[in-house]
N, C-alpha and C positions, 0 to 999 in steps of 0.2 A: 697202202701199203700199211702195215703198225710197224714200229722199230722198238725194239727195249735195246737198253745195255745192259750185260751180266758183268762188273768188271772191265777186262779186259777182249771182253766177247759181243759183240752185235749183235742183235738175233731179228729177221724183218719173216713179216707172215706176208704174203701175196694172197691178190685175189684169185689164182690161177690155183690153190693150192701148194703152191712150191713156197719151200722157207730157204733162207739164205742165216749160216751163222759162219759169220766170219771172225778169224783170229786177228786182233790187231796188236802185237807184239815185234811191230818190223821191225829191221829187216831179217830175223833168220826165226820169229816167233816160237824163240825157248818156250817151252812150257815147266810148270813146277804145279805141285796140288791146288794152288789155288783158280791157276787157268784151266784146270781141266774140271775141279768142282764148278767153274760157272757156265764151260760149254757145256757138261751135264746138266744145268739150272736152266739154259737156252733150251739143247732137246727138249727139257720137260717143257717149259712154256708155250713151245712151237706146237709142242702136240698135243695140248691144250686149247690154241687155236684153232685146232682142226685139220693141223697141215697134215698134207698123205706126203711128201718126201721133203727133206732137206735136204742143199747143197754144203757142203762143209769146205772151208774156201778160208786164206787167210790175205792179210795186207802185207806188201813189199815182196822181198823180192821171192824167196823161200816160202813152201808148202809150210812145213816143222823142222829145226833142226834137234828135235828131241830137248832132253833135259841139260840142262846148263851144270856142269862139273868142272867148268876154266872162273867163270865170275864175271865172262865180260859182257855177258847181258845187262848187267844193272841191277838183276833180280834176283832173288837166294839160289845159291847154288845147291844141289839137292845132295842130301846127305842122309844117311842110311833110316832115322826118325821119317824126315820127307818123304821115302820111297815109301814107306808103311802108308802115310796117306795118301800120295799119289795114285797107288793101284786102288784105293780104294775107291776113290772118285772116279777112277779109270772103269770101274766094272759096272760103274753107272752106263756108262756109253752103250756099253752091251746092253745096258737092258732096258735102253731106249725103245720106246714104239712105234715110234717111226723110221721107215728105210730113209739111209744117208749115202751121199752120194757125193765123194773125198774128191775135191778138184786138186792136183797135185801141179803147181806151178814150180820151179825150180828146185831145191831137193827137199825129199822126206828122210831123215837121218834118225839113225837110232830109234829112241822112242819114237821120232817123227814117224818113222816107218809103222813103228806099230801103232799109234794115233791113225796114219791112213787106213793098215789092215782092219783097224774097230769099224770100218764104215761098210757097206753092204755094197759099192763100189767102187773104182778108182779110175778116173782119167785123168789122161797124163796127155801130154809133146815132146818131141824129138827132143826139148830141152830139157826134160823133166830128167830125176836124178834120184836115185833110189839106193840105201846104202843100210844093211844093217852092221855096222861099223866098230858092234863091242868087242871082236875082239883085236881088233885094233888099238882099243883103250885100256886093252886086260880086264875087261868087264863078261858077266854073262849075259846074255840079252835079258831083256824083260818088255813092261806091255802087253805080255800075255802073245808072244811075237812065236813060243815054242807050242802055240796050238795055234795060232791064225794063219803064219805062215805055210807048213806046210800044207794045210787045207786049201790053200788059195794056188801053192804052185808044185804040190806036192813034195812027197819027202826028201828026193836025194837033192833037187833045186836050192829047199830051203838051208838042208845042211849044208850046200856049197857056199849060200851067202853067208851064212852063219860063220864058219869055220872061216872064210877069208875072210870078211867083210869088205868083200869088193864093191864097188861103183857099179852099176848100172846104168842106161840111158833107159828116155822113154819108149824105144822101139824093142828094148831088147824085154822089158817090162809086160809092152804087151804082147811080144810073140811067147812067153812064157806065162801066160796068165796074170800076172800082178798088174797088169793094168788093163781095163776091160775096155775102153775107149781109149783113141790117139785122136790127139786134134791139132790144128793149129795152134802155135801160142798164143795169138794175139784172141783165137776164139775157145781158149780154153774153158772160162766160164759157161760162157755161152753152152758148149757141148754140156756139159757136166750138167747145166741148168734142161736141154733138151732132153737128156735120159729123166733127168728129175720128175717131169713134165711128161712124159711116159708113163714112169711109172702110178704119178697121182692120177692122169686120165682111167687108168685099171680100175676094173669094181676092188672099193679099197676095202670089202668085207674079205672078196675074196683072196686078195693083194695081203690081210694081215693073217688069213689060214695060210696062206704061203708062206710068210715068211716064217712064221711061228713054226712049219714044218723045217723047212731048208734050216733056220737058224736053230734048232732043237738043241737044249742043252749048250750052246756056244757060251751061254754065260757062268755056267758052273765050271766049262772045260777053262775057262778063261783066269775064273777064279783060284781054280789049283794052280792053274799054271803059273800064274802071279805069284801066290805062295813057294811055289818052285824057285823061282827066276829071283825072288826075295832071297833067298836063305842061302843060293848060290853067292849072288852077289854080295851079299853080307857076307861072306867069307874072303872075296874078293878084294872089295876095299880097302883094308888094311898093307895091302901087296905094295911090292917095291914096283912089280911089273903096273897095278893101275896110276901108282902115283908118277909110274915113267910113260905110261900111255897121254895122260891126261896132259902133263909136260909137254909132250911131244906135239899134241894136237893144238894147245895153245902154243908153240912156236911154231906150228908149221912146218913140220920137221917126222922122217921116219921116226918112231921109236927103237929104242934097243933095249930089247927085252931079255929079263936074266932069266925068267924063272923060280922069279922069290918074290 
């Protein structure tokens, strides 16, 4: 096994052609443009190493809490200019050549859910949590969820999750198709690796051709979605509701939105 670090992402190539890409910003694994760029670099390097499947996972309690609007991560808070760079780097994930299986431990929240939905498959446990919480902080969804989430769970279920921002557990996520496999918490990575190994053991040219068909146009749809999402977000960032949503999230209380 060969391991290479890309900023806060460690990439490991395995002899069985299954690779690991691990985000290392515990416990919440908030991202910024730099982290997503590092992840895209890791995916590209693993493809160059001849890997046939990648397990995307994270160190710590949660898979990914998305972008940090409160500043509690110790990394840069997301701003308008940072969002454009973030989405430019996120597009590279949708363009990656190698199938990706996300092992979602703990929470995948906001942009973290978007990151999980950029993968080909998601493996979760009953303790996993998924939330498109954007409306709960007064913001429009991002990270191409406008395109990916309806394709995965259907238009109505996606609309429900986006309007309400409600949190769902791993079992409901599995029931509606957001999680493709459900595993015991202690065996989550093992289950994700098993799915990756099944993919890696199939004929690589055939998998590549099938993936090109099944994901045809996805990167273009993701680009268009993120352009539209960013436009809507830019209108909402200056509002009182967004300021209140972020403040409420930091104080761990329900937000009091005024519609301004």
